BAVO-385600 format. One line per 10 residues: number of its first residue (from 1); their letters; for each residue x negated, y negated, z negated of N, C-alpha, C. Coordinates in Angstrom, 3 decimals, padded with zeros to 6 digits. Layout:
REM BAVO-385600
NUM> A> X Y Z X Y Z X Y Z  ... .
***
This chain:
REM BAVO-385600
1> XXXXXXXXXX> -123.223 119.006 071.991 -124.365 118.839 071.069 -124.198 117.546 070.211  -123.587 116.521 070.822 -123.400 115.301 070.093 -122.477 115.562 068.941  -121.487 116.356 069.262 -120.493 116.638 068.172 -121.163 117.391 067.054  -122.066 118.402 067.438 -122.754 119.099 066.452 -123.675 118.250 065.613  -124.421 117.321 066.161 -125.307 116.437 065.377 -124.551 115.501 064.548  -123.352 114.960 064.975 -122.525 114.107 064.128 -122.024 114.940 062.898  -121.624 116.182 063.117 -121.173 117.019 062.045 -122.297 117.215 061.078  -123.447 117.496 061.639 -124.610 117.698 060.747 -124.955 116.510 059.947  -124.907 115.256 060.514 -125.237 114.110 059.757 -124.133 113.896 058.649  -122.843 114.145 058.998 -121.735 113.981 057.984 -121.975 114.974 056.896 .
11> XXXXXXXXXX> -122.341 116.190 057.160 -122.560 117.234 056.069 -123.735 116.783 055.235  -124.828 116.250 055.886 -125.997 115.944 055.108 -125.575 114.696 054.205  -124.851 113.810 054.750 -124.395 112.548 053.896 -123.581 113.039 052.746  -122.559 113.971 052.997 -121.784 114.498 051.916 -122.626 115.154 050.875  -123.626 115.925 051.379 -124.571 116.655 050.434 -125.310 115.658 049.602  -125.884 114.586 050.142 -126.663 113.596 049.349 -125.708 112.966 048.371  -124.514 112.580 048.833 -123.473 111.907 047.913 -123.092 112.756 046.823  -122.884 114.076 047.043 -122.421 115.020 046.011 -123.549 115.380 045.023  -124.747 115.220 045.424 -125.927 115.578 044.515 -126.325 114.365 043.711  -125.530 113.383 043.711 -125.761 112.265 042.860 -126.444 111.058 043.427 .
21> XXXXXXXXXX> -126.471 110.983 044.736 -127.099 109.906 045.501 -127.015 108.607 044.748  -125.812 107.959 044.667 -125.719 106.607 044.085 -124.941 106.705 042.763  -124.468 107.875 042.377 -123.815 107.995 041.091 -124.690 107.859 039.943  -124.231 107.191 038.846 -125.127 106.998 037.760 -125.270 108.429 037.096  -126.416 108.633 036.572 -126.724 109.904 035.873 -125.839 110.122 034.724  -125.392 111.395 034.540 -124.503 111.764 033.522 -125.266 111.626 032.229  -124.646 111.190 031.144 -125.414 111.082 029.868 -125.881 112.444 029.386  -127.085 112.549 028.769 -127.588 113.854 028.317 -126.686 114.418 027.247  -126.547 115.744 027.264 -125.748 116.286 026.248 -126.605 116.493 024.995  -126.207 115.893 023.879 -126.998 116.114 022.681 -126.204 117.003 021.727 .
31> XXXXXXXXXX> -127.021 117.806 021.042 -126.411 118.731 019.994 -126.693 118.190 018.656  -125.814 118.179 017.798 -126.045 117.694 016.424 -127.177 118.475 015.729  -127.954 117.791 014.888 -128.975 118.599 014.267 -128.441 119.525 013.191  -129.092 120.690 013.183 -128.603 121.703 012.231 -129.240 121.439 010.908  -128.445 121.448 009.863 -129.060 121.348 008.505 -129.141 122.689 007.903  -130.313 122.976 007.447 -130.562 124.306 006.677 -130.347 124.107 005.239  -129.390 124.878 004.719 -129.125 124.764 003.305 -130.192 125.536 002.557  -130.828 124.962 001.520 -131.798 125.693 000.886 -131.212 126.822 000.034  -132.027 127.944 -000.100 -131.571 129.030 -000.915 -131.433 128.618 -002.350  -130.410 129.012 -003.001 -130.303 128.675 -004.424 -131.424 129.331 -005.248 .
41> XXXXXXXXXX> -131.910 128.625 -006.223 -132.973 129.199 -007.042 -132.375 130.177 -008.023  -132.906 131.405 -007.969 -132.302 132.456 -008.829 -132.550 132.086 -010.286  -131.578 132.431 -011.149 -131.706 132.194 -012.540 -132.666 133.159 -013.027  -133.681 132.675 -013.857 -134.680 133.655 -014.353 -134.054 134.692 -015.332  -134.510 135.884 -015.261 -134.026 136.940 -016.107 -134.619 136.653 -017.466  -133.787 136.711 -018.500 -134.262 136.496 -019.909 -134.742 137.880 -020.368  -136.000 137.913 -020.686 -136.505 139.156 -021.294 -136.745 138.865 -022.805  -136.730 139.953 -023.572 -136.981 139.823 -024.963 -138.477 140.181 -025.200  -138.976 139.915 -026.379 -140.349 140.175 -026.683 -140.457 140.527 -028.174  -141.620 141.153 -028.498 -141.886 141.492 -029.899 -142.396 140.203 -030.591 .
51> XXXXXXXXXX> -141.759 139.818 -031.686 -142.222 138.628 -032.411 -142.668 138.953 -033.830  -142.807 140.234 -034.169 -143.265 140.650 -035.548 -144.744 140.594 -035.632  -145.130 140.244 -036.856 -146.582 140.384 -037.201 -147.034 141.842 -037.162  -148.165 142.062 -036.652 -148.696 143.451 -036.620 -149.254 143.781 -038.029  -148.881 144.962 -038.441 -149.338 145.483 -039.739 -150.468 146.536 -039.539  -151.319 146.711 -040.573 -152.376 147.702 -040.448 -151.821 149.169 -040.417  -152.440 150.070 -039.644 -152.035 151.433 -039.601 -152.171 152.085 -041.034  -151.285 153.018 -041.291 -151.370 153.860 -042.544 -150.722 155.226 -042.276  -150.886 156.082 -043.256 -150.379 157.456 -043.152 -149.129 157.748 -043.969  -148.457 156.729 -044.465 -147.245 156.926 -045.261 -146.031 157.117 -044.295 .
61> XXXXXXXXXX> -146.129 158.236 -043.626 -145.072 158.557 -042.581 -144.596 159.957 -042.793  -143.334 160.110 -042.652 -142.724 161.454 -042.820 -141.411 161.521 -042.065  -140.945 162.696 -041.741 -139.570 162.845 -041.020 -138.560 162.472 -042.135  -137.765 161.603 -041.764 -136.660 161.195 -042.699 -135.479 162.118 -042.591  -135.109 162.755 -043.628 -134.016 163.683 -043.654 -132.709 162.885 -043.789  -132.743 161.843 -044.576 -131.494 161.012 -044.793 -130.994 160.261 -043.539  -131.924 159.715 -042.772 -131.571 158.961 -041.660 -132.545 159.395 -040.569  -132.234 160.441 -039.755 -133.171 160.947 -038.885 -133.758 160.058 -037.829  -132.976 159.146 -037.259 -133.502 158.258 -036.252 -132.601 157.060 -036.051  -133.184 155.913 -035.975 -132.451 154.689 -035.743 -132.456 154.325 -034.292 .
71> XXXXXXXXXX> -133.560 154.531 -033.596 -133.756 154.117 -032.264 -133.571 155.128 -031.144  -133.207 156.375 -031.502 -133.219 157.420 -030.455 -132.309 157.133 -029.285  -131.179 156.532 -029.548 -130.198 156.208 -028.488 -130.871 155.180 -027.487  -131.558 154.205 -028.060 -132.207 153.192 -027.256 -133.355 153.708 -026.459  -134.113 154.696 -027.113 -135.215 155.329 -026.384 -134.672 156.036 -025.159  -133.602 156.828 -025.401 -132.928 157.582 -024.276 -132.502 156.574 -023.164  -131.786 155.495 -023.526 -131.403 154.554 -022.592 -132.532 153.887 -021.848  -133.656 153.587 -022.520 -134.794 152.970 -021.941 -135.369 153.927 -020.899  -135.390 155.159 -021.123 -135.857 156.198 -020.163 -135.015 156.137 -018.906  -133.754 155.994 -019.028 -132.843 155.857 -017.868 -133.037 154.605 -017.121 .
81> XXXXXXXXXX> -133.244 153.489 -017.853 -133.533 152.186 -017.217 -134.809 152.332 -016.384  -135.835 152.880 -017.027 -137.148 153.072 -016.309 -136.929 153.971 -015.104  -136.169 154.991 -015.262 -135.912 155.926 -014.052 -135.321 155.134 -012.888  -134.439 154.180 -013.201 -133.792 153.386 -012.111 -134.864 152.442 -011.571  -135.642 151.778 -012.404 -136.620 150.774 -012.018 -137.780 151.456 -011.274  -138.227 152.563 -011.659 -139.439 153.243 -011.150 -139.132 154.753 -010.753  -138.347 155.011 -009.815 -138.004 156.411 -009.511 -139.220 157.239 -009.059  -140.252 156.562 -008.572 -141.404 157.293 -008.140 -142.201 157.894 -009.315  -141.884 157.464 -010.521 -142.557 158.015 -011.732 -142.008 159.427 -012.079  -140.890 159.789 -011.442 -140.147 160.963 -011.813 -139.872 161.868 -010.648 .
91> XXXXXXXXXX> -139.733 163.162 -010.976 -139.264 164.161 -009.970 -138.296 164.998 -010.823  -137.028 164.543 -010.853 -136.068 165.194 -011.790 -136.407 164.886 -013.188  -136.567 165.878 -014.001 -137.076 165.647 -015.396 -138.611 165.698 -015.471  -139.208 166.034 -014.478 -140.719 166.038 -014.477 -141.257 164.636 -014.350  -142.312 164.321 -014.944 -142.974 162.986 -014.905 -144.199 163.096 -014.048  -144.224 162.352 -012.993 -145.244 162.329 -012.009 -146.517 161.523 -012.439  -146.181 160.438 -013.164 -147.269 159.502 -013.614 -147.098 159.251 -015.056  -147.755 160.055 -015.923 -147.563 159.994 -017.311 -147.865 158.642 -017.995  -149.102 158.198 -017.649 -149.554 156.893 -018.226 -148.610 155.758 -017.905  -148.217 155.635 -016.597 -147.319 154.603 -016.165 -145.892 154.798 -016.848 .
101> XXXXXXXXXX> -145.447 156.076 -016.940 -144.187 156.296 -017.627 -144.206 155.776 -019.045  -145.261 156.171 -019.789 -145.273 155.774 -021.173 -145.374 154.244 -021.296  -146.216 153.607 -020.518 -146.416 152.121 -020.593 -145.037 151.431 -020.127  -144.426 152.028 -019.049 -143.174 151.433 -018.612 -142.083 151.605 -019.663  -142.041 152.761 -020.323 -141.045 152.890 -021.410 -141.209 151.957 -022.514  -142.444 151.678 -022.922 -142.712 150.694 -023.962 -142.314 149.255 -023.512  -142.562 149.011 -022.222 -142.207 147.691 -021.634 -140.617 147.482 -021.632  -139.912 148.504 -021.249 -138.457 148.413 -021.226 -137.967 148.228 -022.663  -138.477 149.014 -023.609 -137.988 148.859 -024.985 -138.235 147.502 -025.526  -139.372 146.841 -025.113 -139.644 145.497 -025.574 -138.712 144.512 -024.828 .
111> XXXXXXXXXX> -138.699 144.563 -023.478 -138.040 143.500 -022.746 -136.532 143.673 -022.746  -135.961 144.875 -022.925 -134.556 145.056 -022.902 -133.920 144.940 -024.322  -134.734 145.490 -025.291 -134.146 145.559 -026.644 -134.872 144.667 -027.612  -135.967 144.111 -027.284 -136.721 143.227 -028.228 -137.567 143.980 -029.208  -137.735 145.330 -029.074 -138.556 146.116 -030.010 -139.938 145.902 -029.792  -140.694 146.107 -030.889 -142.187 146.128 -030.831 -142.533 147.619 -030.568  -143.535 147.863 -029.755 -143.916 149.198 -029.444 -145.413 149.324 -029.448  -145.917 150.539 -029.664 -147.349 150.803 -029.590 -147.540 152.287 -029.261  -148.657 152.622 -028.641 -148.929 153.996 -028.343 -149.499 154.683 -029.603  -149.196 155.931 -029.630 -149.695 156.775 -030.699 -150.215 158.023 -030.071 .
121> XXXXXXXXXX> -151.412 157.948 -029.547 -151.945 159.019 -028.767 -151.524 158.991 -027.354  -151.636 160.086 -026.575 -151.341 160.078 -025.130 -149.802 160.084 -024.815  -149.070 160.827 -025.634 -147.670 160.916 -025.308 -146.674 160.607 -026.415  -147.096 159.831 -027.375 -146.223 159.352 -028.439 -146.187 157.852 -028.473  -145.045 157.321 -028.875 -144.927 155.872 -029.073 -144.388 155.630 -030.406  -144.672 154.364 -030.914 -144.139 153.795 -032.128 -143.127 152.766 -031.799  -142.048 152.648 -032.507 -141.050 151.601 -032.196 -140.592 151.003 -033.572  -140.446 149.625 -033.546 -139.955 148.915 -034.709 -139.258 147.649 -034.311  -138.271 147.200 -035.139 -137.615 145.922 -034.981 -137.737 145.137 -036.286  -138.483 145.643 -037.200 -138.664 145.012 -038.492 -139.977 145.608 -039.060 .
131> XXXXXXXXXX> -140.639 144.931 -039.924 -141.849 145.478 -040.529 -141.583 146.423 -041.717  -140.306 146.595 -042.003 -139.930 147.498 -043.183 -140.196 148.974 -042.811  -140.042 149.378 -041.547 -140.274 150.726 -041.092 -140.493 150.740 -039.628  -141.097 151.860 -039.143 -141.248 152.126 -037.706 -141.000 153.611 -037.506  -140.572 153.969 -036.261 -140.350 155.347 -035.928 -141.344 155.800 -034.826  -141.648 157.084 -034.887 -142.536 157.631 -033.860 -141.699 158.596 -032.989  -142.012 158.603 -031.657 -141.328 159.490 -030.783 -142.328 160.118 -029.880  -142.125 161.412 -029.631 -142.957 162.207 -028.651 -142.109 162.002 -027.389  -142.647 161.316 -026.383 -141.859 161.014 -025.159 -142.265 161.822 -023.930  -143.202 162.780 -024.165 -143.696 163.641 -023.005 -143.697 165.078 -023.542 .
141> XXXXXXXXXX> -143.161 166.015 -022.920 -143.185 167.408 -023.276 -143.930 168.130 -022.183  -144.776 169.096 -022.612 -145.606 169.868 -021.700 -144.784 171.133 -021.191  -144.875 171.383 -019.984 -144.185 172.552 -019.369 -145.064 173.801 -019.430  -144.475 174.909 -019.089 -145.288 176.233 -019.023 -146.362 176.185 -017.965  -146.110 175.584 -016.802 -147.064 175.552 -015.771 -147.924 174.322 -015.778  -147.962 173.600 -016.946 -148.779 172.459 -017.080 -148.175 171.117 -016.694  -146.876 171.116 -016.257 -146.216 169.925 -015.958 -145.841 169.127 -017.207  -145.593 167.790 -016.984 -145.190 166.861 -018.004 -143.765 166.474 -017.806  -142.931 166.548 -018.886 -141.525 166.340 -018.739 -140.994 165.289 -019.669  -139.893 164.702 -019.288 -139.274 163.662 -020.074 -138.825 164.264 -021.491 .
151> XXXXXXXXXX> -139.122 163.519 -022.503 -138.747 163.898 -023.821 -138.456 162.638 -024.690  -137.712 162.827 -025.756 -137.492 161.667 -026.650 -137.323 162.250 -028.078  -138.226 163.048 -028.500 -138.177 163.705 -029.787 -138.609 162.708 -030.862  -137.833 162.505 -031.811 -138.160 161.739 -032.957 -139.109 162.542 -033.812  -140.243 162.021 -034.304 -141.148 162.800 -035.054 -141.363 162.272 -036.506  -141.304 160.996 -036.770 -141.505 160.454 -038.130 -141.037 159.047 -038.288  -140.868 158.606 -039.605 -140.591 157.274 -039.880 -141.692 156.810 -040.929  -142.217 155.662 -040.680 -143.241 155.069 -041.534 -142.659 153.960 -042.320  -142.915 153.913 -043.634 -142.447 152.890 -044.567 -143.617 152.275 -045.328  -143.989 151.038 -045.125 -143.485 150.124 -044.061 -144.017 150.522 -042.684 .
161> XXX> -143.664 149.711 -041.713 -144.108 149.978 -040.345 -145.616 150.103 -040.319  -146.150 151.029 -039.482 -147.598 151.296 -039.458 -148.255 150.631 -038.245  -147.702 149.581 -037.756 -148.381 148.773 -036.713 -147.855 147.466 -036.643 .
***
C-alpha cells in the first residue's frame, strides 16, 4: 500500500508540474489586426441630356420624301437598350407596360444619344437634336387581339422642330 501511495503522490506531483505549476505562463497568442480595404468608388456613368430651347408646337409637319428619317436607327437601338434594361416591360415583341415603355424609350434616347424627346399622344414620340427639325415616330402598334407591340415607324418631320 505504501508503494501505491508513493506512486500516487509521484503521479500527482508530475501532473501539477506538467499543468504549469511553477512554469511561467506562455505568452498569449496575438493575431495581427485585419485591415479592410474600402470598396473603390464606382465612376459615375456619364449621361447626356437635352440642352435645346423648347419651341412652340406647330403643324408644319409632313412625311419627308427626300430624307425619310434621320433618327430611325437610334430609335431602334434605344428600344433594344430598353429591352435589356427593363425586360419586364416586354414579352417578345409585345409590350406589357405601354406607358413605362414609351417613357423609358424617351429616357434612353436622351441619356444615351443626347436627343430631346417629347410625347405626341399615347404612342408617338418626337425626337430632335437641333431646333431646325424634329421627327415623329409611332412606337407602339396595336395587335388584332388588342395587344400592344414594339414599333418604330417614322411618321413625319417638322420644320422647324415643333417642341
